[in-house]
Steps between C-alpha positions, in 0.01 A plus 500: 500500500312826552317568815169550304529153350566350842193678653282386209607135539445517885156652452402238235632214712314619808180545302526145361566352854200695642277367223621149555447512872160666465368225275665232706322617814167542319522153346596350834202664677262390222622144512477484880154648494387239237660212696334601830161574347484181301610297800232664718238431231597139455509450880151644532373265229659184627786452753555138403522571128730799560739279707481230238598749228782650711632158597682450160674837542824361650524251218457770240781703665729206494424408129480847361876561425513177294202568279662755254805281442283207400259687275630507136238770406667739741840425363408546140501880487854517645627252243344706225655817635842345520478363151472842352 
């Protein structure tokens, strides 16, 4: 493999990794900002209502992995793709 091709591949790979990490950091910051600001607003409106809304969060975390496996609408596109 010529050295120019190796350099080209390395440059392209590093550019792709840099773009991925840049967008990942940006999305993480945006998500955290949205979470903190919405929590602050809901706490300012009503502490009791905020705590009531957040009280189901542990249950949602426990149930979440089993939801896609039970939902036939989510499995349908994979069946259609495998049938082709």
